[in-house]
C-alpha positions as CSV (number, residue, x, y, z in Angstrom):
1,M,-5.8,44.5,38.1
2,T,-8.7,44.3,40.6
3,Q,-12.3,44.3,39.4
4,R,-14.6,46.7,41.2
5,L,-17.9,45.1,40.3
6,L,-17.2,41.4,40.3
7,N,-15.2,39.6,43.0
8,F,-12.2,38.4,41.1
9,T,-8.6,39.5,40.4
10,V,-6.7,39.3,37.0
11,E,-3.0,38.7,37.4
12,S,-0.2,37.8,35.0
13,T,1.9,34.6,35.3
14,D,4.8,33.0,33.6
15,E,3.4,29.5,34.3
16,R,2.2,27.3,31.5
17,L,-1.6,27.0,31.3
18,T,-3.8,24.4,29.8
19,S,-7.4,24.4,28.7
20,R,-7.5,20.6,28.9
21,A,-7.4,20.0,32.7
22,G,-9.9,17.1,32.3
23,E,-7.4,15.2,30.2
24,A,-5.0,15.4,33.2
25,V,-7.4,13.3,35.2
26,L,-7.6,10.8,32.4
27,G,-3.9,10.7,32.1
28,E,-3.7,10.0,35.8
29,F,-6.2,7.2,35.5
30,L,-4.3,5.6,32.6
31,K,-1.2,5.7,34.7
32,A,-2.9,4.2,37.7
33,I,-4.1,1.3,35.7
34,R,-0.6,0.9,34.2
35,L,-1.7,1.0,30.7
36,D,1.8,1.9,29.6
37,R,3.1,-1.5,30.7
38,L,0.2,-3.4,29.2
39,C,0.4,-1.7,25.8
40,N,4.2,-2.1,25.7
41,R,3.9,-5.8,26.6
42,Y,0.9,-7.0,24.5
43,L,1.1,-4.7,21.4
44,P,3.7,-5.5,18.8
45,A,6.7,-3.2,18.9
46,S,8.5,-1.8,15.9
47,R,11.4,-3.7,14.5
48,S,13.5,-0.5,14.4
49,N,15.5,0.4,17.5
50,H,14.9,4.2,16.7
51,S,11.0,3.9,16.7
52,Y,8.6,4.7,19.5
53,D,7.3,2.1,21.8
54,P,3.4,1.3,21.3
55,Y,2.3,3.5,24.3
56,T,4.0,6.5,22.9
57,F,1.5,6.3,20.1
58,I,-1.5,5.2,22.2
59,H,-1.2,7.8,25.1
60,P,-1.6,11.0,23.1
61,L,-4.1,9.3,20.8
62,L,-6.5,8.5,23.7
63,L,-6.0,12.0,25.1
64,M,-6.9,13.5,21.7
65,L,-10.0,11.4,21.2
66,H,-11.1,12.1,24.8
67,S,-10.8,15.9,24.3
68,G,-13.1,15.8,21.2
69,G,-10.7,15.2,18.4
70,R,-12.0,13.3,15.3
71,Y,-9.1,13.1,12.9
72,L,-5.5,12.1,13.2
73,E,-4.5,15.7,12.4
74,D,-6.2,16.7,15.7
75,I,-3.2,15.2,17.5
76,R,-1.6,18.6,17.1
77,M,-3.9,19.7,19.9
78,I,-2.0,17.5,22.4
79,A,1.4,18.2,20.9
80,S,1.0,22.0,21.1
81,D,-0.3,21.9,24.7
82,K,3.0,22.1,26.5
83,A,1.4,22.5,29.9
84,L,-0.5,19.2,29.5
85,C,2.5,17.3,28.2
86,E,4.6,18.6,31.1
87,L,2.0,17.6,33.6
88,L,1.6,14.1,32.3
89,G,5.3,13.6,31.6
90,I,4.8,13.3,27.7
91,K,8.1,13.8,26.2
92,K,7.3,13.0,22.5
93,V,4.1,13.1,20.5
94,P,4.3,11.5,17.1
95,V,3.0,13.4,14.2
96,A,-0.3,12.3,12.5
97,D,1.5,10.6,9.7
98,S,3.6,8.4,12.0
99,I,0.5,7.4,14.0
100,G,-1.4,6.5,10.8
101,K,1.4,4.3,9.5
102,W,1.8,2.6,13.0
103,L,-1.9,1.9,13.1
104,K,-1.8,0.2,9.7
105,R,1.1,-2.1,10.5
106,S,0.4,-5.5,12.0
107,T,-3.3,-4.7,12.5
108,Q,-4.4,-8.3,13.5
109,K,-1.6,-8.5,16.1
110,K,-2.7,-5.1,17.4
111,V,-6.4,-6.3,17.6
112,E,-5.3,-9.5,19.5
113,G,-3.1,-7.5,21.8
114,M,-5.9,-5.1,22.7
115,E,-8.2,-8.0,23.5
116,K,-5.6,-9.4,25.9
117,I,-5.4,-6.0,27.6
118,N,-9.1,-5.7,27.8
119,R,-9.4,-9.2,29.4
120,I,-6.8,-8.1,32.0
121,L,-8.6,-4.9,32.9
122,L,-12.0,-6.8,32.8
123,G,-10.6,-9.3,35.4
124,R,-9.6,-6.4,37.6
125,Y,-13.1,-5.0,37.3
126,L,-15.0,-8.3,38.0
127,S,-12.8,-8.9,41.1
128,K,-14.4,-5.8,42.6
129,I,-18.1,-6.6,41.9
130,E,-20.3,-9.4,43.1
131,E,-23.6,-8.5,41.6
132,P,-25.1,-10.5,38.7
133,L,-23.7,-9.5,35.3
134,V,-26.0,-7.6,32.9
135,L,-25.0,-7.5,29.2
136,D,-26.3,-4.7,27.1
137,I,-25.7,-4.9,23.3
138,D,-26.5,-2.3,20.7
139,A,-25.1,-1.1,17.4
140,T,-24.0,2.4,16.9
141,V,-23.5,4.5,13.9
142,I,-20.3,6.3,12.9
143,E,-20.6,8.8,10.2
144,S,-17.6,8.6,7.8
145,Y,-16.8,9.7,4.3
146,K,-13.8,7.3,3.8
147,S,-13.6,5.5,0.5
148,I,-14.5,2.1,2.3
149,A,-17.5,3.6,4.0
150,R,-21.0,2.2,3.1
151,T,-24.4,3.6,3.4
152,T,-25.9,3.0,6.8
153,Y,-29.5,2.5,7.8
154,K,-29.6,6.2,8.7
155,M,-28.9,7.0,5.0
156,F,-25.4,8.4,5.3
157,P,-22.1,6.7,4.8
158,G,-20.1,5.2,7.7
159,F,-19.8,2.2,9.9
160,T,-22.1,0.4,12.3
161,P,-20.0,-1.4,15.0
162,I,-21.9,-3.3,17.7
163,I,-20.8,-2.9,21.3
164,G,-21.4,-4.9,24.4
165,H,-21.6,-3.1,27.8
166,L,-21.3,-4.9,31.1
167,N,-23.3,-3.7,34.0
168,G,-24.1,-0.3,32.5
169,G,-20.6,0.8,31.5
170,Y,-17.7,-1.5,31.0
171,V,-17.1,-2.3,27.3
172,I,-16.6,-6.2,27.4
173,H,-16.4,-6.6,23.6
174,Q,-17.1,-4.9,20.2
175,E,-17.2,-5.9,16.6
176,F,-16.4,-3.4,13.9
177,R,-18.9,-3.6,11.1
178,A,-19.3,-2.0,7.7
179,G,-22.1,0.6,7.4
180,N,-24.3,-1.6,5.2
181,V,-24.4,-4.5,7.8
182,A,-27.8,-4.6,9.5
183,P,-27.9,-4.1,13.3
184,A,-29.7,-7.4,13.6
185,D,-27.0,-9.4,11.8
186,D,-25.7,-12.4,13.8
187,N,-26.4,-10.9,17.2
188,L,-26.3,-14.5,18.8
189,S,-22.7,-14.9,17.7
190,F,-21.8,-11.5,19.3
191,V,-23.4,-12.4,22.6
192,Q,-21.3,-15.6,22.6
193,Q,-18.2,-13.6,21.9
194,C,-19.0,-11.3,24.8
195,E,-19.3,-14.5,27.1
196,A,-15.9,-15.8,25.8
197,Q,-14.3,-12.7,27.4
198,L,-15.4,-13.7,30.8
199,P,-13.3,-15.8,33.2
200,K,-14.6,-19.3,33.7
201,N,-16.1,-18.5,37.2
202,R,-18.4,-15.7,35.8
203,K,-21.4,-15.8,33.5
204,I,-24.0,-13.5,32.0
205,H,-27.2,-13.5,34.1
206,Y,-29.2,-10.8,32.2
207,L,-29.3,-9.6,28.6
208,R,-30.9,-6.4,27.4
209,A,-31.1,-5.4,23.7
210,D,-33.4,-3.4,21.3
211,A,-35.7,-4.9,18.5
212,A,-32.7,-5.6,16.3
213,S,-32.1,-8.6,18.6
214,Y,-35.7,-10.0,18.3
215,Q,-34.6,-13.3,17.0
216,A,-35.7,-16.8,17.9
217,A,-32.1,-18.2,17.9
218,L,-31.2,-15.6,20.6
219,F,-34.2,-16.4,22.6
220,N,-33.6,-20.2,22.4
221,Y,-30.0,-19.7,23.4
222,C,-30.9,-17.5,26.4
223,N,-33.6,-20.0,27.6
224,K,-31.1,-22.9,27.3
225,N,-28.4,-21.1,29.2
226,H,-30.6,-19.6,31.8
227,I,-30.1,-16.0,30.8
228,T,-32.9,-13.7,31.7
229,Y,-33.5,-11.4,28.7
230,V,-35.4,-8.1,28.0
231,I,-35.6,-7.5,24.2
232,G,-37.6,-5.0,22.4
233,G,-40.0,-6.3,19.7
234,H,-42.3,-5.1,17.0
235,L,-46.0,-5.5,17.4
236,D,-46.9,-7.5,14.4
237,S,-50.1,-9.6,14.3
238,S,-48.5,-12.7,15.7
239,V,-47.1,-10.8,18.7
240,L,-50.3,-9.0,19.4
241,S,-52.3,-12.3,19.3
242,T,-49.8,-13.9,21.8
243,I,-50.1,-10.9,24.1
244,E,-53.8,-11.3,24.0
245,E,-53.5,-14.9,25.2
246,I,-51.6,-14.0,28.3
247,R,-53.8,-14.2,31.4
248,E,-51.3,-13.5,34.2
249,W,-48.9,-10.7,34.1
250,E,-46.0,-10.3,36.5
251,P,-45.7,-6.7,37.9
252,L,-42.6,-4.8,37.0
253,D,-41.7,-2.3,39.9
254,T,-38.8,0.0,40.6
255,K,-36.9,0.1,43.8
256,E,-39.3,2.9,44.8
257,G,-42.3,0.6,44.3
258,Q,-43.5,2.4,41.1
259,S,-45.3,0.5,38.4
260,P,-44.7,1.5,34.8
261,S,-47.7,2.7,32.5
262,F,-47.5,1.4,28.9
263,Q,-48.4,3.4,25.8
264,R,-48.7,2.2,22.3
265,R,-46.9,4.3,19.7
266,G,-47.4,3.0,16.2
267,S,-45.9,-0.4,16.0
268,R,-44.1,-0.3,19.4
269,V,-45.1,-0.2,23.0
270,S,-43.3,2.2,25.4
271,A,-43.1,2.0,29.2
272,Y,-42.8,5.0,31.4
273,Y,-43.0,5.6,35.1
274,G,-45.6,8.1,36.4
């Protein structure tokens, strides 16, 4: 059927189609980094000879989460997409109940295995970059109504894991936390855990964090270990008096030579570029 107004043609086909073409790109990336070999090597296998290998659970789970799934039952989206499964060579997709049981078994060994996998991938990433390492840490909020969820600072139930990003993207480390754990809780320990993931010949040069990390212990640690830090802070009376005592300010310019303007908003100061 040819359209007379718009320049396109509608034809029928017997080929399988998928609305998840983007997942094919992710699937190719996972294959390129050989994630299947890493998962099957470092994640605990089932004792049964008739069970799936670890990657058979991990692969469709990653595709499901990347395509917007939020619940284990959403794994049906991948299982029912025959075109995507054929394209990525997925022969079997476990049902949600099987994935749930697999996730609950040997959880500590799985966490340790994923940390080993992440260190290997981190080593590959670091071998390709030479610039100084910048660590960003921040807590995020996951809304959840599970029985173990606790009320977060945003006043809904959930969890507040803290995540460390390296050079603007790579997740170097994470710590899963209950929803009622404050974002400021033990951030120094988390920074040290992030450093522990690095090989011995690499170190953190810069640290960026929000006001939750405004802590003397963290400042002292950074000063002692020569880590330059940019951390947000609340403008209480002591901070304001300290600012008033500063006589020499170092200019902060972008690569384009722009200097930021500062604007006070309530108890915080914001910087913006004009």
